[in-house]
C-alpha positions in Angstrom: 118.1 50.6 69.7 118.0 50.9 66.0 115.0 51.7 63.8 114.2 48.1 63.0 114.0 47.2 66.6 111.5 49.9 67.2 109.3 48.8 64.3 109.5 45.3 65.6 108.3 46.4 69.1 105.5 48.5 67.6 104.4 45.5 65.5 104.3 43.2 68.5 102.5 45.7 70.5 99.9 46.1 67.7 99.5 42.3 67.6 98.9 42.2 71.3 96.3 44.9 71.1 94.5 43.1 68.3 94.5 39.9 70.2 93.0 41.7 73.2 90.4 43.3 70.9 89.5 39.9 69.4 89.0 38.4 72.8 86.8 41.3 73.9 84.7 41.0 70.7 84.5 37.3 71.1 83.4 37.6 74.7 80.8 40.3 73.8 79.4 38.0 71.0 79.3 35.1 73.4 77.4 37.2 76.0 74.9 38.4 73.3 74.3 34.8 72.2 73.9 33.6 75.7 71.4 36.3 76.4 69.4 35.5 73.2 69.5 31.8 74.0 68.2 32.5 77.5 65.5 34.7 76.1 64.4 32.1 73.6 64.5 29.4 76.3 62.4 31.7 78.6 59.9 32.4 75.8 59.6 28.7 75.0 59.2 27.9 78.7 56.5 30.5 79.1 54.7 29.3 76.0 54.7 25.7 77.3 53.7 26.8 80.7 50.8 29.0 79.3 49.7 26.1 77.1 49.8 23.7 80.1 47.9 26.2 82.2 45.3 26.7 79.5 44.9 22.9 79.1 44.5 22.5 82.9 42.0 25.3 83.0 40.1 23.8 80.1 40.0 20.4 81.7 38.9 21.9 85.0 36.1 23.8 83.2 35.0 20.7 81.4 34.9 18.7 84.6 32.9 21.5 86.2 30.4 21.5 83.4 30.0 17.8 83.5 29.3 17.9 87.3 26.9 20.8 86.8 25.0 18.9 84.1 24.9 15.8 86.3 23.5 17.6 89.3 21.2 19.9 87.3 17.4 19.2 87.8 16.0 18.7 84.3 12.5 17.9 85.4 10.0 20.6 84.9 8.2 22.2 87.8 5.4 19.9 89.1 1.8 20.5 87.9 -0.7 21.9 90.3 -2.7 18.7 90.0 -1.4 15.5 91.8 -3.2 13.4 89.2 -1.2 15.0 86.3 2.1 14.5 88.2 1.3 10.8 88.8 0.3 10.5 85.1 3.6 12.1 84.0 5.6 9.5 85.9 3.4 6.8 84.5 3.9 7.9 80.9 7.6 7.8 81.3 7.3 4.1 82.0 4.7 2.9 79.5 5.2 5.1 76.4 8.6 3.5 75.5 7.1 0.0 75.8 4.1 1.0 73.5 6.4 2.7 71.0 8.7 -0.3 70.6 5.8 -2.7 70.1 3.8 -0.3 67.8 6.7 0.3 65.5 7.2 -3.4 64.9 3.9 -3.5 63.0 5.0 -2.3 59.5 3.1 -4.6 57.2 0.1 -2.4 56.8 -1.9 0.4 58.6 -4.6 -1.9 59.8 -2.2 -3.7 62.2 -1.3 -0.4 63.8 -4.9 0.8 63.9 -5.9 -2.4 65.6 -3.0 -2.2 68.1 -4.0 1.4 68.9 -7.7 0.6 69.4 -7.1 -2.5 71.5 -4.6 -0.7 73.8 -7.0 2.2 74.5 -9.9 -0.3 74.9 -7.8 -2.3 77.4 -7.0 0.8 79.4 -10.6 1.7 79.7 -11.7 -1.8 80.7 -9.0 -2.1 83.3 -9.8 1.2 85.0 -13.6 0.7 84.8 -13.9 -1.5 87.9 -11.8 0.9 90.0 -13.9 3.8 88.8 -17.1 2.0 89.6 -15.8 1.2 93.1 -14.9 4.9 93.6 -18.3 6.0 92.5 -20.2 3.7 94.8 -18.1 3.6 97.9 -18.7 1.5 101.0 -21.5 3.6 102.4 -23.4 3.5 99.2 -22.9 -0.2 98.9 -24.4 -0.8 102.3 -27.3 1.5 101.6 -28.0 -0.3 98.3 -28.1 -3.7 100.1 -30.5 -2.4 102.7 -32.8 -1.0 100.1 -32.9 -4.3 98.2 -33.6 -6.2 101.4 -36.5 -3.9 102.2 -38.0 -3.8 98.7 -37.6 -7.5 97.9 -38.0 -9.0 101.3 -34.8 -11.1 101.0 -31.4 -10.9 102.6 -28.7 -9.9 100.2 -25.9 -12.6 100.1 -28.1 -15.3 101.7 -28.2 -18.6 99.9 -31.4 -19.9 98.4 -32.2 -23.5 99.5 -33.7 -24.2 96.0 -30.5 -23.2 94.4 -28.5 -25.6 96.6 -30.7 -28.5 95.3 -30.4 -27.5 91.7 -28.4 -30.0 89.6 -26.8 -28.4 86.5 -26.7 -30.9 83.5 -25.4 -28.4 81.0 -22.4 -29.7 79.0 -19.4 -27.6 79.7 -18.0 -28.5 76.4 -20.8 -26.7 74.7 -19.6 -23.4 76.0 -16.7 -22.2 73.8 -13.9 -21.0 75.9 -12.3 -17.7 74.8 -8.6 -17.3 74.5 -6.9 -14.5 76.5 -6.5 -12.4 73.4 -10.2 -12.8 72.4 -11.3 -12.0 75.9 -9.1 -8.9 75.8 -10.7 -7.8 72.6 -14.3 -8.3 73.8 -16.3 -5.3 72.6 -14.2 -4.7 69.5 -14.8 -6.4 66.2 -13.5 -6.3 62.7 -9.9 -5.4 63.8 -6.7 -7.0 62.5 -5.8 -10.0 64.6 -2.0 -9.4 64.5 -2.5 -5.9 65.9 -4.9 -7.3 68.5 -2.3 -10.0 69.6 0.5 -7.5 69.8 -1.7 -5.1 71.7 -2.6 -7.8 74.2 1.1 -8.7 74.8 2.1 -5.0 75.1 -0.8 -4.2 77.4 0.1 -7.0 79.8 3.5 -5.3 80.3 2.0 -2.0 81.4 -1.4 -2.9 82.9 0.0 -3.2 86.5 1.7 0.2 86.2 -1.5 1.9 85.1 -3.6 0.3 87.9 -1.0 1.1 90.6 -0.8 4.7 89.5 -4.5 5.1 89.5 -4.9 3.5 92.9 -2.5 6.1 94.4 -5.2 8.7 93.9 -8.2 9.2 96.1 -9.3 12.7 95.1 -12.1 12.7 92.6 -10.7 15.5 90.6 -7.2 13.9 90.5 -8.8 10.6 89.3 -10.8 12.3 86.6 -7.9 14.3 85.3 -5.7 11.2 85.4 -8.1 9.2 83.4 -9.0 11.8 80.8 -5.4 12.9 80.2 -4.2 9.3 80.1 -6.5 8.5 77.2 -5.8 11.8 75.4 -2.0 11.3 75.7 -2.1 7.7 74.5 -3.9 8.9 71.3 -1.5 11.8 70.8 1.5 9.5 71.2 0.1 7.0 68.8 -0.4 9.8 66.3 3.3 10.8 66.9 4.5 7.2 66.4 2.5 7.0 63.1 4.0 10.2 61.8 7.5 9.0 62.6 6.9 5.6 61.1 5.4 7.0 57.9 8.5 9.2 57.5 10.8 6.1 58.0 8.9 4.0 55.4 9.0 6.5 52.6 11.1 5.1 49.8 13.9 7.4 48.8 14.4 8.2 45.1 16.8 10.1 42.8 16.3 12.3 39.8 18.1 9.7 37.6 15.7 7.0 38.6 12.7 9.2 37.9 14.0 10.1 34.4 14.7 6.5 33.6 11.3 5.4 34.8 9.7 8.1 32.7 11.7 7.1 29.7 10.7 3.4 30.2 7.1 4.5 30.3 7.4 6.4 27.1 9.0 3.4 25.3 6.3 1.1 26.6 3.5 2.8 24.6 2.9 3.0 20.9 4.8 -0.1 19.8 4.9 -0.9 16.1 4.6 -4.4 14.7 7.7 -6.2 13.5 8.0 -9.4 11.4 10.8 -11.8 12.3 13.7 -11.9 9.9 14.5 -15.1 8.0 17.8 -15.6 9.8 16.5 -14.4 13.1 16.9 -16.9 16.0 13.8 -18.6 17.2 12.1 -16.8 20.1 11.9 -18.4 23.5 8.8 -20.4 24.1 5.9 -18.5 25.7 5.1 -21.2 28.2 8.4 -20.6 30.1 7.4 -18.6 33.1 9.8 -16.7 35.4 9.7 -17.3 39.1 7.9 -14.7 41.3 10.1 -11.8 42.1 12.5 -12.5 39.2 12.5 -10.1 36.3 13.5 -10.9 32.7 15.7 -8.6 30.6 15.0 -7.3 27.1 17.6 -5.9 24.8 15.0 -3.6 23.3 14.2 -1.7 26.5 16.5 -3.0 29.2 14.0 -2.4 32.0 13.0 -6.0 33.0 10.0 -6.3 30.7 9.1 -9.9 29.7 8.1 -8.9 26.1 11.0 -9.5 23.7 11.9 -7.5 20.6 11.2 -9.1 17.1 13.0 -8.8 13.8 13.0 -6.1 11.1 10.2 -3.6 10.6 7.3 -4.7 8.4 7.1 -3.0 5.0 4.4 -0.5 4.6 
């Protein structure tokens, strides 16, 4: 075997070794890439799983809080007085009704003042018969009848024969019949009629609730606390409604408007006399009146004043 053959064999052997080395390197690179890809995939998967678990936990916590809030007892501890507890339940029913009707009256304060006075007046009048019955009682009623029979010598509740023979010739038309609103306002005078009418309509919605609540109580202390605190709370709630309504009716303003209004006031005072120019257009007739609520516009001031500017300045 000559020299050239040996070189040729060595060259082929070297090529083969290089090919084996390339395959080994290529395989190593492929393994590294697969490992990195697997790690990236695992990281992505873990991230998604963590986010999903976090979202699940968040939703579970949100549902738990909703359920807890729904089952939570928000009512305060009951008062030591049954009368105050009954009154608390009553106020939850009647205050929203009174608030809605009270805040409708926005024309002037007199309407709301009349509404307030008539509602409180109606509450007192409605509870007065029940209070009188509680004060007297059945035993006191019977004792009073016996005393009257003994002192006057007559039987209470017995009919008088003379009364049965009496013929009434009075004309029923002469007696003026009061409307329900007027009868409701008996004892109050000088109050706004719109406020009275609204108070009557509002009171008819809540009167039965008030009477039912009061009739639940038989204890004298409970009845007294119920009555006193009912009147007090009605007055306090009306004060609260008035404060809220006064805040709502306040007209908003801006610094620009205040500056413009002040400037208009300055321009309105100290006007100088002007004489019309020869070629000045004739002024509009004075007897042309604008409709109510419609403002004119003047080039001289631009603030809706009816007075119009005249010609050039009069020579001194």
